[in-house]
A tleap script that builds the chain and sets N, CA, C and O, in Angstrom:
source leaprc.protein.ff14SB
mol = sequence {
  NMET MET ALA PHE GLU ARG GLU LEU GLN ASP
  ALA ARG ASP ASN LEU ARG VAL ILE GLY GLY
  GLU LEU GLU VAL ARG THR LYS GLU ASN ASP
  HIE LEU VAL SER LEU LEU GLU ASP GLN GLU
  GLN LYS ILE ALA LEU TYR GLU GLU LYS GLU
  LYS GLN ILE TYR ALA LEU ALA HIE GLU SER
  LYS LYS ARG ILE GLU ASP ALA ASN LEU ASP
  ARG ASP ARG VAL LEU LEU LYS GLU GLN GLN
  TYR LEU THR ARG ILE GLY ARG LEU GLU GLU
  MET LEU GLN LYS GLU ALA LYS ASP ARG GLN
  ASP ARG HIE ASP ARG VAL VAL GLU SER LEU
  ARG GLN LYS HIE GLN THR LEU MET CGLU
}
set mol.1.N position { -11.175 85.891 8.914 }
set mol.1.CA position { -11.619 84.686 9.547 }
set mol.1.C position { -12.375 83.782 8.587 }
set mol.1.O position { -12.443 82.566 8.770 }
set mol.2.N position { -12.898 84.360 7.633 }
set mol.2.CA position { -13.626 83.585 6.673 }
set mol.2.C position { -12.725 82.592 5.949 }
set mol.2.O position { -13.105 81.454 5.674 }
set mol.3.N position { -11.553 83.051 5.659 }
set mol.3.CA position { -10.622 82.167 4.976 }
set mol.3.C position { -10.268 80.990 5.890 }
set mol.3.O position { -10.147 79.841 5.464 }
set mol.4.N position { -10.109 81.344 7.170 }
set mol.4.CA position { -9.777 80.285 8.116 }
set mol.4.C position { -10.927 79.292 8.238 }
set mol.4.O position { -10.684 78.086 8.283 }
set mol.5.N position { -12.145 79.753 8.290 }
set mol.5.CA position { -13.316 78.875 8.388 }
set mol.5.C position { -13.449 78.032 7.122 }
set mol.5.O position { -13.808 76.855 7.161 }
set mol.6.N position { -13.146 78.675 6.013 }
set mol.6.CA position { -13.224 77.937 4.756 }
set mol.6.C position { -12.181 76.828 4.726 }
set mol.6.O position { -12.472 75.706 4.310 }
set mol.7.N position { -10.964 77.141 5.167 }
set mol.7.CA position { -9.914 76.133 5.232 }
set mol.7.C position { -10.306 75.021 6.187 }
set mol.7.O position { -10.091 73.838 5.924 }
set mol.8.N position { -10.886 75.436 7.299 }
set mol.8.CA position { -11.332 74.446 8.289 }
set mol.8.C position { -12.414 73.564 7.694 }
set mol.8.O position { -12.403 72.349 7.894 }
set mol.9.N position { -13.334 74.151 6.975 }
set mol.9.CA position { -14.404 73.372 6.346 }
set mol.9.C position { -13.815 72.438 5.285 }
set mol.9.O position { -14.212 71.276 5.187 }
set mol.10.N position { -12.884 72.941 4.505 }
set mol.10.CA position { -12.222 72.108 3.493 }
set mol.10.C position { -11.487 70.935 4.153 }
set mol.10.O position { -11.501 69.804 3.665 }
set mol.11.N position { -10.848 71.253 5.277 }
set mol.11.CA position { -10.106 70.204 5.998 }
set mol.11.C position { -11.081 69.161 6.536 }
set mol.11.O position { -10.801 67.963 6.497 }
set mol.12.N position { -12.210 69.613 7.031 }
set mol.12.CA position { -13.224 68.669 7.543 }
set mol.12.C position { -13.782 67.813 6.407 }
set mol.12.O position { -13.950 66.603 6.558 }
set mol.13.N position { -14.066 68.447 5.274 }
set mol.13.CA position { -14.569 67.696 4.113 }
set mol.13.C position { -13.530 66.666 3.652 }
set mol.13.O position { -13.833 65.509 3.363 }
set mol.14.N position { -12.299 67.155 3.604 }
set mol.14.CA position { -11.212 66.260 3.212 }
set mol.14.C position { -11.083 65.105 4.205 }
set mol.14.O position { -10.861 63.960 3.809 }
set mol.15.N position { -11.220 65.405 5.473 }
set mol.15.CA position { -11.147 64.378 6.524 }
set mol.15.C position { -12.276 63.375 6.361 }
set mol.15.O position { -12.059 62.174 6.519 }
set mol.16.N position { -13.492 63.851 6.045 }
set mol.16.CA position { -14.622 62.934 5.821 }
set mol.16.C position { -14.352 62.011 4.634 }
set mol.16.O position { -14.616 60.810 4.701 }
set mol.17.N position { -13.829 62.575 3.557 }
set mol.17.CA position { -13.533 61.792 2.355 }
set mol.17.C position { -12.459 60.751 2.690 }
set mol.17.O position { -12.593 59.573 2.360 }
set mol.18.N position { -11.410 61.204 3.341 }
set mol.18.CA position { -10.317 60.294 3.704 }
set mol.18.C position { -10.822 59.235 4.688 }
set mol.18.O position { -10.452 58.064 4.592 }
set mol.19.N position { -11.669 59.653 5.635 }
set mol.19.CA position { -12.258 58.694 6.591 }
set mol.19.C position { -13.104 57.650 5.883 }
set mol.19.O position { -13.074 56.470 6.230 }
set mol.20.N position { -13.861 58.098 4.882 }
set mol.20.CA position { -14.678 57.171 4.094 }
set mol.20.C position { -13.799 56.199 3.320 }
set mol.20.O position { -14.074 55.000 3.273 }
set mol.21.N position { -12.745 56.723 2.716 }
set mol.21.CA position { -11.813 55.862 1.986 }
set mol.21.C position { -11.140 54.874 2.928 }
set mol.21.O position { -10.942 53.707 2.590 }
set mol.22.N position { -10.792 55.364 4.116 }
set mol.22.CA position { -10.164 54.491 5.115 }
set mol.22.C position { -11.113 53.373 5.508 }
set mol.22.O position { -10.707 52.220 5.648 }
set mol.23.N position { -12.373 53.721 5.683 }
set mol.23.CA position { -13.360 52.693 6.060 }
set mol.23.C position { -13.521 51.665 4.945 }
set mol.23.O position { -13.603 50.466 5.212 }
set mol.24.N position { -13.568 52.132 3.687 }
set mol.24.CA position { -13.677 51.230 2.541 }
set mol.24.C position { -12.453 50.321 2.489 }
set mol.24.O position { -12.579 49.108 2.322 }
set mol.25.N position { -11.269 50.912 2.632 }
set mol.25.CA position { -10.021 50.129 2.582 }
set mol.25.C position { -9.958 49.128 3.747 }
set mol.25.O position { -9.496 47.998 3.587 }
set mol.26.N position { -10.426 49.564 4.902 }
set mol.26.CA position { -10.425 48.679 6.064 }
set mol.26.C position { -11.339 47.490 5.815 }
set mol.26.O position { -10.985 46.354 6.131 }
set mol.27.N position { -12.515 47.747 5.250 }
set mol.27.CA position { -13.434 46.652 4.928 }
set mol.27.C position { -12.826 45.728 3.877 }
set mol.27.O position { -12.922 44.506 3.980 }
set mol.28.N position { -12.197 46.331 2.860 }
set mol.28.CA position { -11.546 45.512 1.840 }
set mol.28.C position { -10.445 44.652 2.460 }
set mol.28.O position { -10.327 43.464 2.159 }
set mol.29.N position { -9.650 45.263 3.319 }
set mol.29.CA position { -8.573 44.517 3.976 }
set mol.29.C position { -9.126 43.402 4.872 }
set mol.29.O position { -8.599 42.289 4.897 }
set mol.30.N position { -10.195 43.723 5.604 }
set mol.30.CA position { -10.817 42.695 6.452 }
set mol.30.C position { -11.324 41.538 5.599 }
set mol.30.O position { -11.192 40.370 5.966 }
set mol.31.N position { -11.906 41.887 4.454 }
set mol.31.CA position { -12.404 40.854 3.541 }
set mol.31.C position { -11.236 40.008 3.012 }
set mol.31.O position { -11.325 38.781 2.963 }
set mol.32.N position { -10.151 40.667 2.620 }
set mol.32.CA position { -8.978 39.948 2.128 }
set mol.32.C position { -8.364 39.067 3.215 }
set mol.32.O position { -7.941 37.943 2.947 }
set mol.33.N position { -8.319 39.583 4.431 }
set mol.33.CA position { -7.800 38.784 5.552 }
set mol.33.C position { -8.693 37.562 5.766 }
set mol.33.O position { -8.203 36.460 6.013 }
set mol.34.N position { -9.995 37.767 5.670 }
set mol.34.CA position { -10.939 36.648 5.813 }
set mol.34.C position { -10.711 35.612 4.718 }
set mol.34.O position { -10.702 34.411 4.986 }
set mol.35.N position { -10.524 36.084 3.472 }
set mol.35.CA position { -10.242 35.167 2.364 }
set mol.35.C position { -8.943 34.406 2.597 }
set mol.35.O position { -8.872 33.201 2.352 }
set mol.36.N position { -7.925 35.103 3.067 }
set mol.36.CA position { -6.642 34.451 3.343 }
set mol.36.C position { -6.785 33.393 4.441 }
set mol.36.O position { -6.209 32.309 4.351 }
set mol.37.N position { -7.548 33.718 5.461 }
set mol.37.CA position { -7.765 32.753 6.546 }
set mol.37.C position { -8.495 31.517 6.024 }
set mol.37.O position { -8.166 30.387 6.386 }
set mol.38.N position { -9.497 31.751 5.160 }
set mol.38.CA position { -10.202 30.618 4.552 }
set mol.38.C position { -9.238 29.764 3.726 }
set mol.38.O position { -9.271 28.536 3.794 }
set mol.39.N position { -8.385 30.422 2.950 }
set mol.39.CA position { -7.419 29.699 2.132 }
set mol.39.C position { -6.443 28.908 3.014 }
set mol.39.O position { -6.086 27.773 2.699 }
set mol.40.N position { -6.024 29.522 4.111 }
set mol.40.CA position { -5.130 28.828 5.039 }
set mol.40.C position { -5.800 27.584 5.619 }
set mol.40.O position { -5.169 26.537 5.764 }
set mol.41.N position { -7.084 27.713 5.948 }
set mol.41.CA position { -7.827 26.549 6.462 }
set mol.41.C position { -7.918 25.462 5.401 }
set mol.41.O position { -7.739 24.281 5.698 }
set mol.42.N position { -8.197 25.864 4.160 }
set mol.42.CA position { -8.268 24.885 3.073 }
set mol.42.C position { -6.912 24.210 2.870 }
set mol.42.O position { -6.838 22.997 2.677 }
set mol.43.N position { -5.855 24.994 2.914 }
set mol.43.CA position { -4.514 24.428 2.760 }
set mol.43.C position { -4.232 23.444 3.887 }
set mol.43.O position { -3.686 22.367 3.651 }
set mol.44.N position { -4.597 23.806 5.097 }
set mol.44.CA position { -4.387 22.913 6.237 }
set mol.44.C position { -5.170 21.614 6.045 }
set mol.44.O position { -4.668 20.528 6.337 }
set mol.45.N position { -6.406 21.736 5.549 }
set mol.45.CA position { -7.213 20.541 5.283 }
set mol.45.C position { -6.561 19.675 4.207 }
set mol.45.O position { -6.473 18.455 4.348 }
set mol.46.N position { -6.107 20.314 3.136 }
set mol.46.CA position { -5.447 19.574 2.063 }
set mol.46.C position { -4.167 18.901 2.553 }
set mol.46.O position { -3.862 17.772 2.170 }
set mol.47.N position { -3.429 19.601 3.394 }
set mol.47.CA position { -2.208 19.008 3.953 }
set mol.47.C position { -2.543 17.787 4.805 }
set mol.47.O position { -1.853 16.769 4.743 }
set mol.48.N position { -3.600 17.894 5.594 }
set mol.48.CA position { -4.011 16.765 6.429 }
set mol.48.C position { -4.454 15.588 5.560 }
set mol.48.O position { -4.101 14.438 5.821 }
set mol.49.N position { -5.237 15.899 4.519 }
set mol.49.CA position { -5.661 14.838 3.599 }
set mol.49.C position { -4.465 14.212 2.915 }
set mol.49.O position { -4.413 12.996 2.731 }
set mol.50.N position { -3.501 15.038 2.539 }
set mol.50.CA position { -2.303 14.532 1.883 }
set mol.50.C position { -1.542 13.593 2.824 }
set mol.50.O position { -1.072 12.536 2.404 }
set mol.51.N position { -1.425 13.982 4.090 }
set mol.51.CA position { -0.769 13.115 5.074 }
set mol.51.C position { -1.511 11.789 5.198 }
set mol.51.O position { -0.892 10.727 5.261 }
set mol.52.N position { -2.845 11.857 5.234 }
set mol.52.CA position { -3.638 10.633 5.339 }
set mol.52.C position { -3.438 9.752 4.105 }
set mol.52.O position { -3.332 8.530 4.213 }
set mol.53.N position { -3.388 10.384 2.939 }
set mol.53.CA position { -3.191 9.620 1.705 }
set mol.53.C position { -1.816 8.965 1.704 }
set mol.53.O position { -1.684 7.802 1.324 }
set mol.54.N position { -0.787 9.704 2.128 }
set mol.54.CA position { 0.554 9.121 2.193 }
set mol.54.C position { 0.585 7.967 3.186 }
set mol.54.O position { 1.199 6.932 2.926 }
set mol.55.N position { -0.086 8.150 4.336 }
set mol.55.CA position { -0.123 7.072 5.335 }
set mol.55.C position { -0.842 5.854 4.761 }
set mol.55.O position { -0.393 4.721 4.933 }
set mol.56.N position { -1.950 6.093 4.086 }
set mol.56.CA position { -2.701 4.992 3.483 }
set mol.56.C position { -1.875 4.305 2.398 }
set mol.56.O position { -1.865 3.078 2.299 }
set mol.57.N position { -1.194 5.094 1.596 }
set mol.57.CA position { -0.348 4.521 0.542 }
set mol.57.C position { 0.782 3.698 1.152 }
set mol.57.O position { 1.108 2.619 0.658 }
set mol.58.N position { 1.379 4.212 2.229 }
set mol.58.CA position { 2.455 3.478 2.900 }
set mol.58.C position { 1.921 2.165 3.481 }
set mol.58.O position { 2.548 1.113 3.351 }
set mol.59.N position { 0.766 2.248 4.116 }
set mol.59.CA position { 0.159 1.037 4.693 }
set mol.59.C position { -0.201 0.038 3.591 }
set mol.59.O position { 0.030 -1.163 3.734 }
set mol.60.N position { -0.759 0.534 2.508 }
set mol.60.CA position { -1.120 -0.343 1.386 }
set mol.60.C position { 0.123 -0.998 0.800 }
set mol.60.O position { 0.117 -2.191 0.496 }
set mol.61.N position { 1.177 -0.225 0.642 }
set mol.61.CA position { 2.420 -0.768 0.101 }
set mol.61.C position { 2.954 -1.858 1.020 }
set mol.61.O position { 3.403 -2.904 0.552 }
set mol.62.N position { 2.908 -1.616 2.321 }
set mol.62.CA position { 3.396 -2.610 3.284 }
set mol.62.C position { 2.537 -3.874 3.224 }
set mol.62.O position { 3.059 -4.987 3.273 }
set mol.63.N position { 1.226 -3.698 3.118 }
set mol.63.CA position { 0.338 -4.861 3.039 }
set mol.63.C position { 0.598 -5.660 1.765 }
set mol.63.O position { 0.569 -6.891 1.775 }
set mol.64.N position { 0.850 -4.953 0.679 }
set mol.64.CA position { 1.161 -5.635 -0.584 }
set mol.64.C position { 2.474 -6.402 -0.454 }
set mol.64.O position { 2.578 -7.553 -0.878 }
set mol.65.N position { 3.477 -5.750 0.139 }
set mol.65.CA position { 4.760 -6.427 0.328 }
set mol.65.C position { 4.600 -7.658 1.217 }
set mol.65.O position { 5.172 -8.712 0.939 }
set mol.66.N position { 3.812 -7.515 2.297 }
set mol.66.CA position { 3.577 -8.654 3.185 }
set mol.66.C position { 2.854 -9.777 2.448 }
set mol.66.O position { 3.185 -10.952 2.605 }
set mol.67.N position { 1.863 -9.400 1.643 }
set mol.67.CA position { 1.129 -10.409 0.872 }
set mol.67.C position { 2.058 -11.103 -0.124 }
set mol.67.O position { 1.969 -12.315 -0.319 }
set mol.68.N position { 2.943 -10.337 -0.749 }
set mol.68.CA position { 3.903 -10.933 -1.678 }
set mol.68.C position { 4.852 -11.883 -0.953 }
set mol.68.O position { 5.185 -12.950 -1.470 }
set mol.69.N position { 5.284 -11.494 0.241 }
set mol.69.CA position { 6.150 -12.378 1.030 }
set mol.69.C position { 5.410 -13.660 1.406 }
set mol.69.O position { 5.962 -14.757 1.317 }
set mol.70.N position { 4.159 -13.507 1.826 }
set mol.70.CA position { 3.360 -14.696 2.160 }
set mol.70.C position { 3.202 -15.597 0.943 }
set mol.70.O position { 3.340 -16.817 1.040 }
set mol.71.N position { 2.912 -14.991 -0.197 }
set mol.71.CA position { 2.776 -15.764 -1.432 }
set mol.71.C position { 4.069 -16.501 -1.753 }
set mol.71.O position { 4.049 -17.679 -2.109 }
set mol.72.N position { 5.195 -15.800 -1.627 }
set mol.72.CA position { 6.489 -16.422 -1.911 }
set mol.72.C position { 6.766 -17.575 -0.953 }
set mol.72.O position { 7.293 -18.613 -1.354 }
set mol.73.N position { 6.405 -17.385 0.330 }
set mol.73.CA position { 6.596 -18.466 1.303 }
set mol.73.C position { 5.743 -19.675 0.938 }
set mol.73.O position { 6.201 -20.815 1.011 }
set mol.74.N position { 4.504 -19.414 0.548 }
set mol.74.CA position { 3.606 -20.504 0.171 }
set mol.74.C position { 4.130 -21.226 -1.072 }
set mol.74.O position { 4.113 -22.455 -1.145 }
set mol.75.N position { 4.591 -20.449 -2.036 }
set mol.75.CA position { 5.143 -21.060 -3.258 }
set mol.75.C position { 6.385 -21.895 -2.943 }
set mol.75.O position { 6.571 -22.972 -3.508 }
set mol.76.N position { 7.224 -21.402 -2.048 }
set mol.76.CA position { 8.416 -22.153 -1.650 }
set mol.76.C position { 8.014 -23.446 -0.947 }
set mol.76.O position { 8.564 -24.510 -1.230 }
set mol.77.N position { 7.050 -23.349 -0.029 }
set mol.77.CA position { 6.557 -24.557 0.665 }
set mol.77.C position { 5.984 -25.543 -0.339 }
set mol.77.O position { 6.245 -26.744 -0.266 }
set mol.78.N position { 5.194 -25.021 -1.282 }
set mol.78.CA position { 4.609 -25.885 -2.297 }
set mol.78.C position { 5.703 -26.598 -3.087 }
set mol.78.O position { 5.613 -27.798 -3.347 }
set mol.79.N position { 6.737 -25.845 -3.465 }
set mol.79.CA position { 7.843 -26.436 -4.215 }
set mol.79.C position { 8.553 -27.500 -3.369 }
set mol.79.O position { 8.932 -28.554 -3.880 }
set mol.80.N position { 8.727 -27.220 -2.087 }
set mol.80.CA position { 9.365 -28.196 -1.202 }
set mol.80.C position { 8.502 -29.459 -1.098 }
set mol.80.O position { 9.016 -30.577 -1.143 }
set mol.81.N position { 7.199 -29.267 -0.959 }
set mol.81.CA position { 6.299 -30.430 -0.880 }
set mol.81.C position { 6.328 -31.229 -2.178 }
set mol.81.O position { 6.369 -32.459 -2.155 }
set mol.82.N position { 6.306 -30.533 -3.298 }
set mol.82.CA position { 6.336 -31.226 -4.591 }
set mol.82.C position { 7.644 -32.006 -4.757 }
set mol.82.O position { 7.647 -33.128 -5.265 }
set mol.83.N position { 8.737 -31.409 -4.330 }
set mol.83.CA position { 10.031 -32.107 -4.392 }
set mol.83.C position { 10.003 -33.342 -3.505 }
set mol.83.O position { 10.455 -34.415 -3.904 }
set mol.84.N position { 9.475 -33.182 -2.310 }
set mol.84.CA position { 9.398 -34.328 -1.389 }
set mol.84.C position { 8.481 -35.420 -1.946 }
set mol.84.O position { 8.795 -36.608 -1.869 }
set mol.85.N position { 7.354 -35.002 -2.502 }
set mol.85.CA position { 6.431 -35.980 -3.108 }
set mol.85.C position { 7.138 -36.720 -4.236 }
set mol.85.O position { 6.996 -37.935 -4.372 }
set mol.86.N position { 7.902 -35.985 -5.050 }
set mol.86.CA position { 8.653 -36.610 -6.141 }
set mol.86.C position { 9.636 -37.639 -5.611 }
set mol.86.O position { 9.746 -38.738 -6.154 }
set mol.87.N position { 10.354 -37.282 -4.545 }
set mol.87.CA position { 11.307 -38.220 -3.943 }
set mol.87.C position { 10.604 -39.448 -3.397 }
set mol.87.O position { 11.062 -40.575 -3.582 }
set mol.88.N position { 9.476 -39.215 -2.717 }
set mol.88.CA position { 8.729 -40.348 -2.144 }
set mol.88.C position { 8.195 -41.264 -3.246 }
set mol.88.O position { 8.208 -42.487 -3.111 }
set mol.89.N position { 7.723 -40.653 -4.344 }
set mol.89.CA position { 7.254 -41.465 -5.467 }
set mol.89.C position { 8.402 -42.296 -6.044 }
set mol.89.O position { 8.229 -43.474 -6.359 }
set mol.90.N position { 9.576 -41.673 -6.180 }
set mol.90.CA position { 10.741 -42.418 -6.667 }
set mol.90.C position { 11.087 -43.568 -5.726 }
set mol.90.O position { 11.389 -44.680 -6.159 }
set mol.91.N position { 11.036 -43.269 -4.411 }
set mol.91.CA position { 11.324 -44.323 -3.422 }
set mol.91.C position { 10.332 -45.469 -3.541 }
set mol.91.O position { 10.710 -46.640 -3.524 }
set mol.92.N position { 9.041 -45.112 -3.663 }
set mol.92.CA position { 8.010 -46.137 -3.771 }
set mol.92.C position { 8.200 -46.955 -5.046 }
set mol.92.O position { 8.051 -48.177 -5.025 }
set mol.93.N position { 8.525 -46.296 -6.147 }
set mol.93.CA position { 8.763 -47.018 -7.397 }
set mol.93.C position { 9.971 -47.945 -7.260 }
set mol.93.O position { 9.947 -49.077 -7.742 }
set mol.94.N position { 11.023 -47.463 -6.602 }
set mol.94.CA position { 12.214 -48.297 -6.408 }
set mol.94.C position { 11.870 -49.494 -5.525 }
set mol.94.O position { 12.261 -50.625 -5.811 }
set mol.95.N position { 11.123 -49.224 -4.436 }
set mol.95.CA position { 10.733 -50.324 -3.549 }
set mol.95.C position { 9.859 -51.329 -4.295 }
set mol.95.O position { 10.023 -52.541 -4.147 }
set mol.96.N position { 8.931 -50.811 -5.097 }
set mol.96.CA position { 8.052 -51.709 -5.857 }
set mol.96.C position { 8.879 -52.529 -6.840 }
set mol.96.O position { 8.643 -53.725 -7.004 }
set mol.97.N position { 9.842 -51.896 -7.490 }
set mol.97.CA position { 10.700 -52.623 -8.432 }
set mol.97.C position { 11.532 -53.661 -7.687 }
set mol.97.O position { 11.674 -54.793 -8.148 }
set mol.98.N position { 12.085 -53.274 -6.527 }
set mol.98.CA position { 12.873 -54.229 -5.734 }
set mol.98.C position { 12.013 -55.425 -5.317 }
set mol.98.O position { 12.454 -56.572 -5.389 }
set mol.99.N position { 10.782 -55.145 -4.881 }
set mol.99.CA position { 9.873 -56.242 -4.496 }
set mol.99.C position { 9.563 -57.138 -5.689 }
set mol.99.O position { 9.562 -58.365 -5.592 }
set mol.100.N position { 9.298 -56.472 -6.832 }
set mol.100.CA position { 9.009 -57.241 -8.042 }
set mol.100.C position { 10.218 -58.115 -8.415 }
set mol.100.O position { 10.055 -59.278 -8.783 }
set mol.101.N position { 11.422 -57.552 -8.319 }
set mol.101.CA position { 12.642 -58.320 -8.629 }
set mol.101.C position { 12.792 -59.491 -7.658 }
set mol.101.O position { 13.104 -60.603 -8.086 }
set mol.102.N position { 12.578 -59.265 -6.367 }
set mol.102.CA position { 12.663 -60.353 -5.381 }
set mol.102.C position { 11.618 -61.409 -5.660 }
set mol.102.O position { 11.879 -62.610 -5.608 }
set mol.103.N position { 10.427 -60.923 -5.959 }
set mol.103.CA position { 9.350 -61.857 -6.273 }
set mol.103.C position { 9.722 -62.704 -7.496 }
set mol.103.O position { 9.553 -63.924 -7.493 }
set mol.104.N position { 10.228 -62.041 -8.536 }
set mol.104.CA position { 10.636 -62.762 -9.747 }
set mol.104.C position { 11.747 -63.764 -9.435 }
set mol.104.O position { 11.736 -64.874 -9.967 }
set mol.105.N position { 12.692 -63.397 -8.594 }
set mol.105.CA position { 13.781 -64.318 -8.241 }
set mol.105.C position { 13.252 -65.518 -7.458 }
set mol.105.O position { 13.662 -66.658 -7.676 }
set mol.106.N position { 12.311 -65.222 -6.522 }
set mol.106.CA position { 11.735 -66.320 -5.731 }
set mol.106.C position { 10.957 -67.250 -6.653 }
set mol.106.O position { 11.073 -68.472 -6.564 }
set mol.107.N position { 10.159 -66.649 -7.544 }
set mol.107.CA position { 9.384 -67.469 -8.474 }
set mol.107.C position { 10.340 -68.284 -9.353 }
set mol.107.O position { 10.110 -69.472 -9.579 }
set mol.108.N position { 11.389 -67.662 -9.840 }
set mol.108.CA position { 12.366 -68.359 -10.689 }
set mol.108.C position { 13.064 -69.463 -9.900 }
set mol.108.O position { 13.289 -70.561 -10.408 }
set mol.109.N position { 13.397 -69.155 -8.668 }
set mol.109.CA position { 14.052 -70.160 -7.830 }
set mol.109.C position { 13.124 -71.350 -7.600 }
set mol.109.O position { 13.554 -72.502 -7.664 }
set mol.110.N position { 11.844 -71.062 -7.333 }
set mol.110.CA position { 10.874 -72.137 -7.121 }
set mol.110.C position { 10.671 -72.924 -8.411 }
set mol.110.O position { 10.522 -74.146 -8.370 }
set mol.111.N position { 10.663 -72.264 -9.519 }
set mol.111.CA position { 10.495 -72.922 -10.805 }
set mol.111.C position { 11.680 -73.872 -11.065 }
set mol.111.O position { 11.512 -75.006 -11.515 }
set mol.112.N position { 12.869 -73.362 -10.766 }
set mol.112.CA position { 14.045 -74.205 -10.976 }
set mol.112.C position { 14.032 -75.421 -10.037 }
set mol.112.O position { 14.367 -76.532 -10.448 }
set mol.113.N position { 13.646 -75.201 -8.784 }
set mol.113.CA position { 13.536 -76.300 -7.834 }
set mol.113.C position { 12.506 -77.303 -8.336 }
set mol.113.O position { 12.726 -78.514 -8.340 }
set mol.114.N position { 11.389 -76.759 -8.751 }
set mol.114.CA position { 10.330 -77.621 -9.232 }
set mol.114.C position { 10.788 -78.403 -10.470 }
set mol.114.O position { 10.504 -79.593 -10.610 }
set mol.115.N position { 11.492 -77.718 -11.351 }
set mol.115.CA position { 11.990 -78.355 -12.554 }
set mol.115.C position { 13.034 -79.420 -12.189 }
set mol.115.O position { 13.074 -80.494 -12.788 }
set mol.116.N position { 13.860 -79.110 -11.215 }
set mol.116.CA position { 14.855 -80.072 -10.793 }
set mol.116.C position { 14.195 -81.295 -10.177 }
set mol.116.O position { 14.634 -82.428 -10.373 }
set mol.117.N position { 13.148 -81.043 -9.439 }
set mol.117.CA position { 12.438 -82.163 -8.817 }
set mol.117.C position { 11.704 -82.971 -9.864 }
set mol.117.O position { 11.525 -84.176 -9.686 }
set mol.118.N position { 11.286 -82.373 -10.914 }
set mol.118.CA position { 10.542 -83.062 -11.952 }
set mol.118.C position { 11.483 -83.889 -12.827 }
set mol.118.O position { 11.028 -84.826 -13.483 }
set mol.119.N position { 12.678 -83.598 -12.857 }
set mol.119.CA position { 13.598 -84.332 -13.719 }
set mol.119.C position { 14.033 -85.571 -13.105 }
set mol.119.O position { 14.813 -86.315 -13.699 }
savepdb mol mol.pdb
quit
């Protein structure tokens, strides 16, 4: 019976050692699981930030494109106004020249009449 008790004691000692190792491994695993969960949370946060950055970049790009379109529209309007102003200036110059020519003809006609009357 002594051998049996000794085997039983050895088995109990072995069980205690294995139980201790199991507890250590369980704690290590729990710690690793906790670390993994923390990493998953960080990844989720980074993914959310990345989505926000992409959304902000998309919005910024759209605002820039809209601003460029507005600028182009303004430049086109400005060019149209400048063209119209140029045409109006040409018209005014032509009208002024026509008036000057009529005036010169009237003055010349009056001069000739006056000269004819003086002769």
